N, C-alpha and C positions, 0 to 999 in steps of 0.2 A: 504494500500500500504506500502511496506517496503521501507527502506531508499535508497536501490540501484535503485529501480524502479523510485522513485521520482528524484534521482540524474541523472538518464538517461534522463528523460524528461526535466529537467531543463537544462542539458547540450545540448540537441538537440535544445531547444528553444534559448539558448544563441548562439549556432553556426549559427542558421538561422538569428538571429538579428544582427549578426556580419556584415552582408552584407548590412545593412540599409543605411550607408553613400553612398555606391555605387549607390543604387537606388535613394537616394535623389539627388545626383549629376546628374544622368541621367535625372531625372525629371526636375531639374533646367535647364539643357542644352536644353531639349525639349521646356520648357516654354520660355526661352530666345530666342531661334532660331525662334519660332513662333512670338514672339514680334518683333524681328528685321525684320522678313519677312513682317510683317504687316506694319511696319514703311517704309520699302522699297517700298511696293506696294501703300500705301495710303498717305504717307508723315507723318510728325509729327504733324498733326492737332489735334489729340486726345492724348495728353500726359497722360491723366488720365488712359486710357486703358493700355498703356505700363507700367505705374507706378504700376498698380494692378498686371499685369503679372510678373513684376520684383519682387515685394514683395512676391508673391506666390512662385516664384523660390527660393528666399532666405529662405522662411519658410520651404520648403521641404528639403533643405540642413540642416537647423538647426534641424529639426525633425529627420533626418537621423543620425546626430551625437549624438543627445540625445539618440536615440535607441541603438547606438553603445555603449554608456556608460552603458546603462541598460544591454546590452549583456555581457560586461566585468564583471559587478557585478554578473550576473547569472552564468557565467563560473567560477568565483572565488568562489561563494557560492557552486557550484556543486563539485568543487575539495576540497575546504577547509572545508566547513560546512557539506556536505553530504558524504564526503570521496568517491566520485565516481571516481575511478581511473582504468580505463580499458586501454588496449593497443591501441584500435582504437581511444579513446579519447585523449590519449597522442600524437599520430601522428597527429590528427586533430589540436591539440593545437600547435604542432611544425609547421605545415603548415601555420596556421593563424598567428603565431608569425613571421614567415619568411615574410609573406605578409605585416605585420605591419612595417617591416623595411623600406619599400618603402614610408611610410607616414612621411616624414621628417617634423619637428624635433620631435614632441611629439610621433608619432608612432614608430620612430626609437628607442627612449629611452625605451618605454614600450616593444617593441619587443625584445630588447637586454636583458632587465631585465627578461622577461618571459622565454626566451630561456635559460638563465643561471639558473634560478630556476628550470626549467624542467630538465635540464641536471644534476643538483645536486640531485634532488629528483626522478630520473628515477626508482630507485628501488621500490619506493612506488607505481609505476604504473604496477608492475608485472614483471619487468625485474630483476629477481633474479640472473641470471647467469652473470651479468655484473661485470667486475672488475674495480674498480676505482683506 
């Protein structure tokens, strides 16, 4: 496999893993809502059951955020290490960085930094006709 093909696959895996925190939060919400529903129906007689469900909810959120960090590493490796810089990947990074702005405070800082870096280095992504 050549460097561009590996970069493409690493970029796609990174873009897919970018959504892991969302799925972790959704799983946490579903686990916690079923736990609260169980408490409502049967009372708080079994605190061990709700404790296990709450810990599994927290675990899925933590795993989601860990996979998000892996996604950021893969995306960085694809752009910097493998020099995979196509136009579709540029726009995908722009969209994802804009979505990161909503995750205050850490995501906002990372989103602003990535947007500035992408704007500065847009010529490296194949935008030759741009005037700075």
